[in-house]
Biopython code that builds the backbone (N, CA, C, O; Angstrom):
import numpy as np
from Bio.PDB.StructureBuilder import StructureBuilder

atoms = [
    (1, "MET", "N", (-23.032, -5.698, 14.782)),
    (1, "MET", "CA", (-21.974, -6.570, 15.284)),
    (1, "MET", "C", (-22.543, -7.385, 16.446)),
    (1, "MET", "O", (-23.101, -6.815, 17.384)),
    (2, "ALA", "N", (-22.410, -8.682, 16.394)),
    (2, "ALA", "CA", (-22.925, -9.545, 17.468)),
    (2, "ALA", "C", (-22.158, -9.284, 18.761)),
    (2, "ALA", "O", (-21.006, -8.851, 18.740)),
    (3, "SER", "N", (-22.819, -9.555, 19.884)),
    (3, "SER", "CA", (-22.232, -9.204, 21.182)),
    (3, "SER", "C", (-20.931, -9.958, 21.484)),
    (3, "SER", "O", (-20.099, -9.488, 22.261)),
    (4, "ASN", "N", (-20.766, -11.128, 20.865)),
    (4, "ASN", "CA", (-19.537, -11.890, 21.130)),
    (4, "ASN", "C", (-18.442, -11.601, 20.108)),
    (4, "ASN", "O", (-17.422, -12.289, 20.066)),
    (5, "GLN", "N", (-18.664, -10.578, 19.286)),
    (5, "GLN", "CA", (-17.665, -10.243, 18.269)),
    (5, "GLN", "C", (-16.821, -9.046, 18.694)),
    (5, "GLN", "O", (-17.213, -8.253, 19.550)),
    (6, "VAL", "N", (-15.668, -8.945, 18.078)),
    (6, "VAL", "CA", (-14.808, -7.775, 18.252)),
    (6, "VAL", "C", (-14.565, -7.196, 16.868)),
    (6, "VAL", "O", (-14.863, -7.829, 15.856)),
    (7, "ARG", "N", (-14.025, -5.994, 16.836)),
    (7, "ARG", "CA", (-13.630, -5.407, 15.557)),
    (7, "ARG", "C", (-12.220, -4.872, 15.725)),
    (7, "ARG", "O", (-11.880, -4.299, 16.760)),
    (8, "ALA", "N", (-11.409, -5.062, 14.704)),
    (8, "ALA", "CA", (-10.021, -4.635, 14.810)),
    (8, "ALA", "C", (-9.459, -4.233, 13.464)),
    (8, "ALA", "O", (-9.955, -4.623, 12.407)),
    (9, "SER", "N", (-8.398, -3.431, 13.543)),
    (9, "SER", "CA", (-7.569, -3.117, 12.384)),
    (9, "SER", "C", (-6.174, -3.638, 12.704)),
    (9, "SER", "O", (-5.816, -3.790, 13.872)),
    (10, "HIS", "N", (-5.400, -3.906, 11.684)),
    (10, "HIS", "CA", (-4.028, -4.353, 11.959)),
    (10, "HIS", "C", (-3.077, -3.873, 10.885)),
    (10, "HIS", "O", (-3.474, -3.454, 9.798)),
    (11, "ILE", "N", (-1.809, -3.953, 11.234)),
    (11, "ILE", "CA", (-0.729, -3.715, 10.276)),
    (11, "ILE", "C", (0.082, -5.006, 10.279)),
    (11, "ILE", "O", (0.586, -5.435, 11.317)),
    (12, "LEU", "N", (0.200, -5.613, 9.116)),
    (12, "LEU", "CA", (0.934, -6.863, 8.953)),
    (12, "LEU", "C", (2.222, -6.584, 8.192)),
    (12, "LEU", "O", (2.202, -5.970, 7.126)),
    (13, "ILE", "N", (3.332, -7.035, 8.742)),
    (13, "ILE", "CA", (4.587, -7.024, 7.987)),
    (13, "ILE", "C", (4.997, -8.484, 7.806)),
    (13, "ILE", "O", (5.283, -9.198, 8.767)),
    (14, "LYS", "N", (5.014, -8.897, 6.550)),
    (14, "LYS", "CA", (5.419, -10.273, 6.244)),
    (14, "LYS", "C", (6.942, -10.362, 6.247)),
    (14, "LYS", "O", (7.641, -9.364, 6.070)),
    (15, "HIS", "N", (7.438, -11.584, 6.451)),
    (15, "HIS", "CA", (8.891, -11.798, 6.479)),
    (15, "HIS", "C", (9.206, -13.191, 5.946)),
    (15, "HIS", "O", (8.313, -13.925, 5.523)),
    (16, "GLU", "N", (10.477, -13.539, 5.972)),
    (16, "GLU", "CA", (10.923, -14.802, 5.374)),
    (16, "GLU", "C", (10.248, -16.031, 5.984)),
    (16, "GLU", "O", (10.218, -17.091, 5.360)),
    (17, "GLY", "N", (9.707, -15.898, 7.199)),
    (17, "GLY", "CA", (9.030, -17.020, 7.844)),
    (17, "GLY", "C", (7.533, -17.051, 7.580)),
    (17, "GLY", "O", (6.841, -17.944, 8.070)),
    (18, "SER", "N", (7.018, -16.090, 6.812)),
    (18, "SER", "CA", (5.578, -16.031, 6.546)),
    (18, "SER", "C", (5.134, -17.164, 5.636)),
    (18, "SER", "O", (5.878, -17.617, 4.767)),
    (19, "ARG", "N", (3.906, -17.608, 5.857)),
    (19, "ARG", "CA", (3.327, -18.710, 5.082)),
    (19, "ARG", "C", (3.252, -18.361, 3.597)),
    (19, "ARG", "O", (3.656, -19.158, 2.751)),
    (20, "ARG", "N", (2.737, -17.173, 3.277)),
    (20, "ARG", "CA", (2.678, -16.714, 1.873)),
    (20, "ARG", "C", (3.606, -15.524, 1.720)),
    (20, "ARG", "O", (3.385, -14.472, 2.319)),
    (21, "LYS", "N", (4.649, -15.695, 0.914)),
    (21, "LYS", "CA", (5.658, -14.640, 0.791)),
    (21, "LYS", "C", (5.362, -13.689, -0.363)),
    (21, "LYS", "O", (6.232, -13.407, -1.187)),
    (22, "SER", "N", (4.119, -13.195, -0.416)),
    (22, "SER", "CA", (3.807, -12.156, -1.393)),
    (22, "SER", "C", (2.679, -11.318, -0.824)),
    (22, "SER", "O", (1.954, -11.758, 0.068)),
    (23, "SER", "N", (2.535, -10.111, -1.343)),
    (23, "SER", "CA", (1.448, -9.243, -0.909)),
    (23, "SER", "C", (1.119, -8.275, -2.027)),
    (23, "SER", "O", (1.785, -8.255, -3.062)),
    (24, "TRP", "N", (0.092, -7.475, -1.814)),
    (24, "TRP", "CA", (-0.324, -6.504, -2.835)),
    (24, "TRP", "C", (0.806, -5.552, -3.189)),
    (24, "TRP", "O", (0.876, -5.083, -4.326)),
    (25, "LYS", "N", (1.697, -5.252, -2.240)),
    (25, "LYS", "CA", (2.756, -4.299, -2.564)),
    (25, "LYS", "C", (4.071, -4.969, -2.936)),
    (25, "LYS", "O", (5.034, -4.304, -3.319)),
    (26, "ASP", "N", (4.100, -6.286, -2.819)),
    (26, "ASP", "CA", (5.296, -7.054, -3.176)),
    (26, "ASP", "C", (4.841, -8.369, -3.824)),
    (26, "ASP", "O", (5.059, -9.445, -3.268)),
    (27, "PRO", "N", (4.204, -8.277, -5.011)),
    (27, "PRO", "CA", (3.598, -9.463, -5.629)),
    (27, "PRO", "C", (4.589, -10.588, -5.906)),
    (27, "PRO", "O", (4.221, -11.763, -5.869)),
    (28, "GLU", "N", (5.833, -10.239, -6.181)),
    (28, "GLU", "CA", (6.850, -11.264, -6.439)),
    (28, "GLU", "C", (7.452, -11.800, -5.145)),
    (28, "GLU", "O", (8.117, -12.836, -5.145)),
    (29, "GLY", "N", (7.217, -11.097, -4.051)),
    (29, "GLY", "CA", (7.766, -11.529, -2.764)),
    (29, "GLY", "C", (9.253, -11.285, -2.611)),
    (29, "GLY", "O", (9.895, -11.896, -1.757)),
    (30, "ARG", "N", (9.816, -10.393, -3.433)),
    (30, "ARG", "CA", (11.263, -10.163, -3.369)),
    (30, "ARG", "C", (11.685, -9.544, -2.041)),
    (30, "ARG", "O", (12.666, -9.967, -1.430)),
    (31, "ILE", "N", (10.928, -8.531, -1.599)),
    (31, "ILE", "CA", (11.275, -7.857, -0.344)),
    (31, "ILE", "C", (10.970, -8.778, 0.837)),
    (31, "ILE", "O", (11.789, -8.939, 1.742)),
    (32, "ILE", "N", (9.771, -9.382, 0.813)),
    (32, "ILE", "CA", (9.347, -10.248, 1.917)),
    (32, "ILE", "C", (10.344, -11.388, 2.145)),
    (32, "ILE", "O", (10.703, -11.683, 3.285)),
    (33, "SER", "N", (10.784, -12.021, 1.069)),
    (33, "SER", "CA", (11.707, -13.154, 1.197)),
    (33, "SER", "C", (13.041, -12.754, 1.796)),
    (33, "SER", "O", (13.768, -13.593, 2.328)),
    (34, "ASN", "N", (13.365, -11.457, 1.708)),
    (34, "ASN", "CA", (14.641, -10.977, 2.254)),
    (34, "ASN", "C", (14.467, -10.196, 3.546)),
    (34, "ASN", "O", (15.399, -9.532, 4.001)),
    (35, "THR", "N", (13.276, -10.269, 4.143)),
    (35, "THR", "CA", (13.018, -9.569, 5.397)),
    (35, "THR", "C", (13.062, -10.568, 6.546)),
    (35, "THR", "O", (12.326, -11.555, 6.542)),
    (36, "THR", "N", (13.909, -10.318, 7.514)),
    (36, "THR", "CA", (13.958, -11.200, 8.684)),
    (36, "THR", "C", (12.803, -10.843, 9.617)),
    (36, "THR", "O", (12.235, -9.755, 9.517)),
    (37, "ARG", "N", (12.459, -11.750, 10.516)),
    (37, "ARG", "CA", (11.436, -11.443, 11.503)),
    (37, "ARG", "C", (11.866, -10.234, 12.338)),
    (37, "ARG", "O", (11.048, -9.365, 12.638)),
    (38, "ASP", "N", (13.140, -10.178, 12.709)),
    (38, "ASP", "CA", (13.634, -9.060, 13.522)),
    (38, "ASP", "C", (13.441, -7.723, 12.816)),
    (38, "ASP", "O", (13.083, -6.726, 13.444)),
    (39, "ALA", "N", (13.681, -7.707, 11.510)),
    (39, "ALA", "CA", (13.508, -6.474, 10.742)),
    (39, "ALA", "C", (12.030, -6.083, 10.700)),
    (39, "ALA", "O", (11.692, -4.905, 10.822)),
    (40, "ALA", "N", (11.156, -7.071, 10.529)),
    (40, "ALA", "CA", (9.710, -6.809, 10.509)),
    (40, "ALA", "C", (9.265, -6.237, 11.850)),
    (40, "ALA", "O", (8.491, -5.281, 11.904)),
    (41, "VAL", "N", (9.763, -6.836, 12.931)),
    (41, "VAL", "CA", (9.405, -6.390, 14.283)),
    (41, "VAL", "C", (9.897, -4.979, 14.546)),
    (41, "VAL", "O", (9.169, -4.168, 15.118)),
    (42, "SER", "N", (11.123, -4.674, 14.137)),
    (42, "SER", "CA", (11.619, -3.325, 14.422)),
    (42, "SER", "C", (10.859, -2.278, 13.617)),
    (42, "SER", "O", (10.651, -1.162, 14.094)),
    (43, "GLN", "N", (10.445, -2.623, 12.409)),
    (43, "GLN", "CA", (9.608, -1.724, 11.609)),
    (43, "GLN", "C", (8.268, -1.471, 12.332)),
    (43, "GLN", "O", (7.816, -0.331, 12.442)),
    (44, "LEU", "N", (7.653, -2.543, 12.813)),
    (44, "LEU", "CA", (6.370, -2.406, 13.514)),
    (44, "LEU", "C", (6.509, -1.608, 14.814)),
    (44, "LEU", "O", (5.630, -0.821, 15.165)),
    (45, "LYS", "N", (7.620, -1.820, 15.521)),
    (45, "LYS", "CA", (7.828, -1.079, 16.772)),
    (45, "LYS", "C", (7.923, 0.414, 16.506)),
    (45, "LYS", "O", (7.397, 1.217, 17.277)),
    (46, "SER", "N", (8.585, 0.788, 15.430)),
    (46, "SER", "CA", (8.698, 2.219, 15.143)),
    (46, "SER", "C", (7.353, 2.777, 14.679)),
    (46, "SER", "O", (7.020, 3.914, 15.014)),
    (47, "PHE", "N", (6.569, 2.000, 13.912)),
    (47, "PHE", "CA", (5.211, 2.427, 13.542)),
    (47, "PHE", "C", (4.375, 2.634, 14.803)),
    (47, "PHE", "O", (3.673, 3.636, 14.940)),
    (48, "ARG", "N", (4.464, 1.668, 15.723)),
    (48, "ARG", "CA", (3.663, 1.701, 16.950)),
    (48, "ARG", "C", (4.004, 2.941, 17.778)),
    (48, "ARG", "O", (3.113, 3.619, 18.290)),
    (49, "ASP", "N", (5.305, 3.232, 17.903)),
    (49, "ASP", "CA", (5.741, 4.421, 18.650)),
    (49, "ASP", "C", (5.179, 5.692, 18.023)),
    (49, "ASP", "O", (4.693, 6.579, 18.725)),
    (50, "ASP", "N", (5.249, 5.772, 16.699)),
    (50, "ASP", "CA", (4.748, 6.957, 15.985)),
    (50, "ASP", "C", (3.237, 7.115, 16.153)),
    (50, "ASP", "O", (2.738, 8.233, 16.279)),
    (51, "ILE", "N", (2.512, 5.999, 16.154)),
    (51, "ILE", "CA", (1.053, 6.056, 16.303)),
    (51, "ILE", "C", (0.697, 6.472, 17.734)),
    (51, "ILE", "O", (-0.159, 7.331, 17.939)),
    (52, "ILE", "N", (1.355, 5.860, 18.717)),
    (52, "ILE", "CA", (1.054, 6.167, 20.113)),
    (52, "ILE", "C", (1.416, 7.612, 20.468)),
    (52, "ILE", "O", (0.721, 8.258, 21.253)),
    (53, "SER", "N", (2.503, 8.110, 19.887)),
    (53, "SER", "CA", (2.909, 9.494, 20.172)),
    (53, "SER", "C", (2.063, 10.515, 19.407)),
    (53, "SER", "O", (2.145, 11.716, 19.663)),
    (54, "GLY", "N", (1.247, 10.025, 18.462)),
    (54, "GLY", "CA", (0.394, 10.936, 17.699)),
    (54, "GLY", "C", (1.042, 11.473, 16.432)),
    (54, "GLY", "O", (0.453, 12.286, 15.719)),
    (55, "LYS", "N", (2.270, 11.008, 16.154)),
    (55, "LYS", "CA", (2.973, 11.463, 14.957)),
    (55, "LYS", "C", (2.326, 10.906, 13.675)),
    (55, "LYS", "O", (2.331, 11.549, 12.626)),
    (56, "SER", "N", (1.776, 9.702, 13.795)),
    (56, "SER", "CA", (1.119, 9.059, 12.647)),
    (56, "SER", "C", (-0.249, 8.543, 13.068)),
    (56, "SER", "O", (-0.507, 8.309, 14.248)),
    (57, "LYS", "N", (-1.127, 8.368, 12.069)),
    (57, "LYS", "CA", (-2.435, 7.749, 12.320)),
    (57, "LYS", "C", (-2.359, 6.282, 11.905)),
    (57, "LYS", "O", (-1.770, 5.944, 10.877)),
    (58, "PHE", "N", (-2.962, 5.418, 12.717)),
    (58, "PHE", "CA", (-2.925, 3.977, 12.450)),
    (58, "PHE", "C", (-3.348, 3.671, 11.014)),
    (58, "PHE", "O", (-2.659, 2.944, 10.298)),
    (59, "LYS", "N", (-4.489, 4.234, 10.597)),
    (59, "LYS", "CA", (-5.015, 3.886, 9.269)),
    (59, "LYS", "C", (-4.106, 4.345, 8.136)),
    (59, "LYS", "O", (-4.041, 3.698, 7.090)),
    (60, "ASP", "N", (-3.402, 5.459, 8.339)),
    (60, "ASP", "CA", (-2.482, 5.939, 7.300)),
    (60, "ASP", "C", (-1.282, 5.005, 7.166)),
    (60, "ASP", "O", (-0.858, 4.669, 6.060)),
    (61, "VAL", "N", (-0.748, 4.597, 8.308)),
    (61, "VAL", "CA", (0.403, 3.667, 8.289)),
    (61, "VAL", "C", (-0.029, 2.341, 7.666)),
    (61, "VAL", "O", (0.681, 1.780, 6.831)),
    (62, "ALA", "N", (-1.200, 1.842, 8.078)),
    (62, "ALA", "CA", (-1.700, 0.572, 7.540)),
    (62, "ALA", "C", (-1.860, 0.648, 6.027)),
    (62, "ALA", "O", (-1.454, -0.266, 5.309)),
    (63, "SER", "N", (-2.448, 1.729, 5.548)),
    (63, "SER", "CA", (-2.725, 1.789, 4.108)),
    (63, "SER", "C", (-1.450, 1.889, 3.278)),
    (63, "SER", "O", (-1.435, 1.492, 2.113)),
    (64, "ARG", "N", (-0.396, 2.411, 3.862)),
    (64, "ARG", "CA", (0.870, 2.503, 3.110)),
    (64, "ARG", "C", (1.769, 1.291, 3.279)),
    (64, "ARG", "O", (2.449, 0.889, 2.335)),
    (65, "PHE", "N", (1.784, 0.703, 4.471)),
    (65, "PHE", "CA", (2.827, -0.284, 4.763)),
    (65, "PHE", "C", (2.359, -1.714, 5.032)),
    (65, "PHE", "O", (3.162, -2.644, 4.955)),
    (66, "SER", "N", (1.074, -1.909, 5.345)),
    (66, "SER", "CA", (0.635, -3.259, 5.704)),
    (66, "SER", "C", (0.686, -4.194, 4.504)),
    (66, "SER", "O", (0.326, -3.812, 3.391)),
    (67, "ASP", "N", (1.137, -5.428, 4.740)),
    (67, "ASP", "CA", (1.179, -6.442, 3.690)),
    (67, "ASP", "C", (-0.152, -7.182, 3.546)),
    (67, "ASP", "O", (-0.249, -8.131, 2.767)),
    (68, "CYS", "N", (-1.169, -6.760, 4.284)),
    (68, "CYS", "CA", (-2.491, -7.389, 4.183)),
    (68, "CYS", "C", (-3.347, -6.604, 3.191)),
    (68, "CYS", "O", (-3.186, -5.391, 3.055)),
    (69, "SER", "N", (-4.257, -7.291, 2.499)),
    (69, "SER", "CA", (-5.147, -6.588, 1.567)),
    (69, "SER", "C", (-6.082, -5.620, 2.309)),
    (69, "SER", "O", (-6.688, -4.752, 1.681)),
    (70, "SER", "N", (-6.205, -5.760, 3.634)),
    (70, "SER", "CA", (-7.002, -4.812, 4.420)),
    (70, "SER", "C", (-6.368, -3.418, 4.424)),
    (70, "SER", "O", (-6.987, -2.459, 4.886)),
    (71, "ALA", "N", (-5.149, -3.300, 3.917)),
    (71, "ALA", "CA", (-4.472, -1.999, 3.839)),
    (71, "ALA", "C", (-5.353, -0.971, 3.130)),
    (71, "ALA", "O", (-5.388, 0.198, 3.514)),
    (72, "LYS", "N", (-6.061, -1.414, 2.096)),
    (72, "LYS", "CA", (-6.891, -0.450, 1.349)),
    (72, "LYS", "C", (-8.069, 0.072, 2.169)),
    (72, "LYS", "O", (-8.713, 1.048, 1.784)),
    (73, "ARG", "N", (-8.349, -0.578, 3.298)),
    (73, "ARG", "CA", (-9.375, -0.081, 4.237)),
    (73, "ARG", "C", (-8.722, 0.472, 5.505)),
    (73, "ARG", "O", (-9.355, 0.535, 6.559)),
    (74, "GLY", "N", (-7.467, 0.867, 5.398)),
    (74, "GLY", "CA", (-6.762, 1.401, 6.565)),
    (74, "GLY", "C", (-6.504, 0.340, 7.620)),
    (74, "GLY", "O", (-6.352, 0.643, 8.803)),
    (75, "GLY", "N", (-6.456, -0.916, 7.171)),
    (75, "GLY", "CA", (-6.163, -2.025, 8.087)),
    (75, "GLY", "C", (-7.390, -2.653, 8.718)),
    (75, "GLY", "O", (-7.274, -3.618, 9.474)),
    (76, "ASP", "N", (-8.578, -2.113, 8.412)),
    (76, "ASP", "CA", (-9.803, -2.597, 9.069)),
    (76, "ASP", "C", (-10.163, -4.006, 8.612)),
    (76, "ASP", "O", (-10.290, -4.264, 7.415)),
    (77, "LEU", "N", (-10.326, -4.914, 9.571)),
    (77, "LEU", "CA", (-10.714, -6.292, 9.272)),
    (77, "LEU", "C", (-12.210, -6.514, 9.458)),
    (77, "LEU", "O", (-12.725, -7.589, 9.152)),
    (78, "GLY", "N", (-12.908, -5.494, 9.962)),
    (78, "GLY", "CA", (-14.332, -5.656, 10.233)),
    (78, "GLY", "C", (-14.539, -6.496, 11.487)),
    (78, "GLY", "O", (-13.572, -6.866, 12.153)),
    (79, "PRO", "N", (-15.801, -6.799, 11.815)),
    (79, "PRO", "CA", (-16.090, -7.575, 13.011)),
    (79, "PRO", "C", (-15.783, -9.062, 12.802)),
    (79, "PRO", "O", (-15.958, -9.587, 11.702)),
    (80, "PHE", "N", (-15.335, -9.720, 13.834)),
    (80, "PHE", "CA", (-15.133, -11.168, 13.769)),
    (80, "PHE", "C", (-15.345, -11.785, 15.146)),
    (80, "PHE", "O", (-15.236, -11.121, 16.178)),
    (81, "GLY", "N", (-15.650, -13.072, 15.122)),
    (81, "GLY", "CA", (-15.876, -13.811, 16.362)),
    (81, "GLY", "C", (-14.739, -14.783, 16.628)),
    (81, "GLY", "O", (-13.752, -14.828, 15.893)),
    (82, "ARG", "N", (-14.892, -15.543, 17.668)),
    (82, "ARG", "CA", (-13.862, -16.538, 18.005)),
    (82, "ARG", "C", (-13.823, -17.620, 16.937)),
    (82, "ARG", "O", (-14.853, -18.005, 16.383)),
    (83, "GLY", "N", (-12.614, -18.106, 16.655)),
    (83, "GLY", "CA", (-12.458, -19.189, 15.684)),
    (83, "GLY", "C", (-12.337, -18.721, 14.246)),
    (83, "GLY", "O", (-12.227, -19.544, 13.337)),
    (84, "GLN", "N", (-12.355, -17.401, 14.020)),
    (84, "GLN", "CA", (-12.279, -16.904, 12.639)),
    (84, "GLN", "C", (-10.878, -16.438, 12.243)),
    (84, "GLN", "O", (-10.556, -16.363, 11.058)),
    (85, "MET", "N", (-10.055, -16.128, 13.230)),
    (85, "MET", "CA", (-8.692, -15.652, 12.969)),
    (85, "MET", "C", (-7.709, -16.677, 13.523)),
    (85, "MET", "O", (-8.088, -17.567, 14.285)),
    (86, "GLN", "N", (-6.432, -16.542, 13.129)),
    (86, "GLN", "CA", (-5.430, -17.401, 13.736)),
    (86, "GLN", "C", (-5.416, -17.136, 15.247)),
    (86, "GLN", "O", (-5.587, -16.003, 15.696)),
    (87, "LYS", "N", (-5.208, -18.207, 16.013)),
    (87, "LYS", "CA", (-5.367, -18.146, 17.468)),
    (87, "LYS", "C", (-4.605, -17.006, 18.141)),
    (87, "LYS", "O", (-5.203, -16.282, 18.937)),
    (88, "PRO", "N", (-3.310, -16.808, 17.861)),
    (88, "PRO", "CA", (-2.594, -15.727, 18.561)),
    (88, "PRO", "C", (-3.216, -14.357, 18.290)),
    (88, "PRO", "O", (-3.230, -13.484, 19.157)),
    (89, "PHE", "N", (-3.727, -14.189, 17.073)),
    (89, "PHE", "CA", (-4.354, -12.919, 16.676)),
    (89, "PHE", "C", (-5.658, -12.723, 17.450)),
    (89, "PHE", "O", (-5.924, -11.647, 17.986)),
    (90, "GLU", "N", (-6.458, -13.778, 17.497)),
    (90, "GLU", "CA", (-7.731, -13.739, 18.226)),
    (90, "GLU", "C", (-7.509, -13.434, 19.707)),
    (90, "GLU", "O", (-8.146, -12.544, 20.272)),
    (91, "VAL", "N", (-6.605, -14.177, 20.321)),
    (91, "VAL", "CA", (-6.335, -14.008, 21.756)),
    (91, "VAL", "C", (-5.909, -12.574, 22.060)),
    (91, "VAL", "O", (-6.386, -11.961, 23.015)),
    (92, "ALA", "N", (-5.008, -12.050, 21.237)),
    (92, "ALA", "CA", (-4.501, -10.684, 21.447)),
    (92, "ALA", "C", (-5.618, -9.655, 21.306)),
    (92, "ALA", "O", (-5.718, -8.726, 22.107)),
    (93, "THR", "N", (-6.457, -9.824, 20.284)),
    (93, "THR", "CA", (-7.520, -8.847, 20.041)),
    (93, "THR", "C", (-8.524, -8.826, 21.187)),
    (93, "THR", "O", (-8.908, -7.754, 21.656)),
    (94, "TYR", "N", (-8.947, -9.994, 21.637)),
    (94, "TYR", "CA", (-9.920, -10.061, 22.729)),
    (94, "TYR", "C", (-9.346, -9.510, 24.038)),
    (94, "TYR", "O", (-10.096, -9.068, 24.908)),
    (95, "ALA", "N", (-8.027, -9.538, 24.176)),
    (95, "ALA", "CA", (-7.393, -9.042, 25.408)),
    (95, "ALA", "C", (-7.269, -7.514, 25.436)),
    (95, "ALA", "O", (-7.058, -6.927, 26.498)),
    (96, "LEU", "N", (-7.398, -6.873, 24.274)),
    (96, "LEU", "CA", (-7.250, -5.417, 24.201)),
    (96, "LEU", "C", (-8.525, -4.700, 24.615)),
    (96, "LEU", "O", (-9.630, -5.222, 24.462)),
    (97, "GLU", "N", (-8.351, -3.494, 25.141)),
    (97, "GLU", "CA", (-9.495, -2.590, 25.313)),
    (97, "GLU", "C", (-9.726, -1.903, 23.974)),
    (97, "GLU", "O", (-8.807, -1.804, 23.161)),
    (98, "VAL", "N", (-10.952, -1.425, 23.739)),
    (98, "VAL", "CA", (-11.228, -0.663, 22.519)),
    (98, "VAL", "C", (-10.326, 0.579, 22.503)),
    (98, "VAL", "O", (-10.251, 1.316, 23.486)),
    (99, "GLY", "N", (-9.646, 0.795, 21.377)),
    (99, "GLY", "CA", (-8.747, 1.940, 21.255)),
    (99, "GLY", "C", (-7.310, 1.625, 21.632)),
    (99, "GLY", "O", (-6.422, 2.462, 21.471)),
    (100, "GLU", "N", (-7.081, 0.416, 22.133)),
    (100, "GLU", "CA", (-5.730, 0.025, 22.568)),
    (100, "GLU", "C", (-5.009, -0.704, 21.431)),
    (100, "GLU", "O", (-5.631, -1.395, 20.624)),
    (101, "ILE", "N", (-3.689, -0.534, 21.387)),
    (101, "ILE", "CA", (-2.858, -1.173, 20.357)),
    (101, "ILE", "C", (-2.007, -2.259, 20.997)),
    (101, "ILE", "O", (-1.403, -2.051, 22.049)),
    (102, "SER", "N", (-1.966, -3.410, 20.359)),
    (102, "SER", "CA", (-1.217, -4.548, 20.894)),
    (102, "SER", "C", (0.294, -4.343, 20.765)),
    (102, "SER", "O", (0.764, -3.458, 20.050)),
    (103, "ASP", "N", (1.030, -5.181, 21.474)),
    (103, "ASP", "CA", (2.449, -5.338, 21.196)),
    (103, "ASP", "C", (2.562, -6.158, 19.913)),
    (103, "ASP", "O", (1.560, -6.393, 19.237)),
    (104, "ILE", "N", (3.757, -6.586, 19.579)),
    (104, "ILE", "CA", (3.965, -7.384, 18.370)),
    (104, "ILE", "C", (3.332, -8.765, 18.553)),
    (104, "ILE", "O", (3.579, -9.443, 19.550)),
    (105, "ILE", "N", (2.526, -9.165, 17.595)),
    (105, "ILE", "CA", (1.869, -10.478, 17.611)),
    (105, "ILE", "C", (2.371, -11.265, 16.400)),
    (105, "ILE", "O", (2.356, -10.768, 15.274)),
    (106, "ASP", "N", (2.816, -12.501, 16.650)),
    (106, "ASP", "CA", (3.292, -13.357, 15.555)),
    (106, "ASP", "C", (2.228, -14.379, 15.175)),
    (106, "ASP", "O", (1.642, -15.033, 16.038)),
    (107, "THR", "N", (1.984, -14.510, 13.861)),
    (107, "THR", "CA", (1.139, -15.592, 13.347)),
    (107, "THR", "C", (1.864, -16.206, 12.152)),
    (107, "THR", "O", (2.959, -15.776, 11.789)),
    (108, "ASP", "N", (1.242, -17.212, 11.550)),
    (108, "ASP", "CA", (1.819, -17.818, 10.339)),
    (108, "ASP", "C", (1.904, -16.811, 9.195)),
    (108, "ASP", "O", (2.682, -16.987, 8.258)),
    (109, "SER", "N", (1.095, -15.753, 9.283)),
    (109, "SER", "CA", (1.101, -14.751, 8.208)),
    (109, "SER", "C", (2.287, -13.801, 8.310)),
    (109, "SER", "O", (2.760, -13.289, 7.296)),
    (110, "GLY", "N", (2.772, -13.561, 9.532)),
    (110, "GLY", "CA", (3.867, -12.610, 9.740)),
    (110, "GLY", "C", (3.729, -11.949, 11.093)),
    (110, "GLY", "O", (3.152, -12.516, 12.021)),
    (111, "ALA", "N", (4.265, -10.741, 11.198)),
    (111, "ALA", "CA", (4.213, -9.989, 12.461)),
    (111, "ALA", "C", (3.168, -8.878, 12.320)),
    (111, "ALA", "O", (3.058, -8.240, 11.273)),
    (112, "HIS", "N", (2.409, -8.664, 13.392)),
    (112, "HIS", "CA", (1.306, -7.692, 13.351)),
    (112, "HIS", "C", (1.347, -6.757, 14.561)),
    (112, "HIS", "O", (1.905, -7.096, 15.605)),
    (113, "ILE", "N", (0.749, -5.582, 14.401)),
    (113, "ILE", "CA", (0.229, -4.838, 15.552)),
    (113, "ILE", "C", (-1.267, -4.673, 15.280)),
    (113, "ILE", "O", (-1.698, -4.470, 14.145)),
    (114, "ILE", "N", (-2.036, -4.767, 16.359)),
    (114, "ILE", "CA", (-3.488, -4.794, 16.243)),
    (114, "ILE", "C", (-4.069, -3.615, 17.021)),
    (114, "ILE", "O", (-3.655, -3.334, 18.146)),
    (115, "LEU", "N", (-5.022, -2.942, 16.413)),
    (115, "LEU", "CA", (-5.782, -1.877, 17.083)),
    (115, "LEU", "C", (-7.210, -2.377, 17.227)),
    (115, "LEU", "O", (-7.890, -2.630, 16.232)),
    (116, "ARG", "N", (-7.662, -2.520, 18.469)),
    (116, "ARG", "CA", (-9.052, -2.941, 18.662)),
    (116, "ARG", "C", (-9.954, -1.728, 18.494)),
    (116, "ARG", "O", (-9.755, -0.702, 19.144)),
    (117, "THR", "N", (-10.944, -1.850, 17.622)),
    (117, "THR", "CA", (-11.816, -0.707, 17.322)),
    (117, "THR", "C", (-13.247, -0.924, 17.806)),
    (117, "THR", "O", (-14.045, 0.013, 17.799)),
    (118, "GLY", "N", (-13.585, -2.142, 18.224)),
    (118, "GLY", "CA", (-14.943, -2.391, 18.688)),
    (118, "GLY", "C", (-15.076, -3.732, 19.367)),
    (118, "GLY", "O", (-16.164, -4.091, 19.816)),
]
sb = StructureBuilder()
sb.init_structure("model")
sb.init_model(0)
sb.init_chain("A")
sb.init_seg("    ")
for serial, (resi, resn, name, xyz) in enumerate(atoms, 1):
    if name == "N":
        sb.init_residue(resn, " ", resi, " ")
    sb.init_atom(name, np.array(xyz, "f"), 0.0, 1.0, " ", f" {name:<3s}", serial, name[0])
structure = sb.get_structure()
C-alpha cells in the first residue's frame, strides 16, 4: 500500500435517493426504491451501535446487509488514494484513525458507515 493511501471497509445502505437503485441483494431495486434516507440512516446507526458495543462484527454485518458488492469481502474496499472515491467518502476515511468507525456519510451511492483499516 502506498504511503499516501488508506484502506477501508464500509457498509452501504442504498435508498430512494441513490444514484443506482439496485444491488446484489435487491437486483430489481424494489426494497431500495421504497427505502427513505431516514430509514437507511437508522438501520446504519443500529448496526454501528452493535459493532461498537461488540455485539456484532463489522465484516459480518457488511457481508449480510451492505448494498455494495464489497459485501462479499466483508465490506473491504482495499487500499485507495485521493481522487478515487466520491469526495465525502474520501474526506471521511482520511479523517478516521485506523480502527475507527465513521458516523453516517452520505454520497450519491447512498448512506455509509466506514471502518478505516489501514
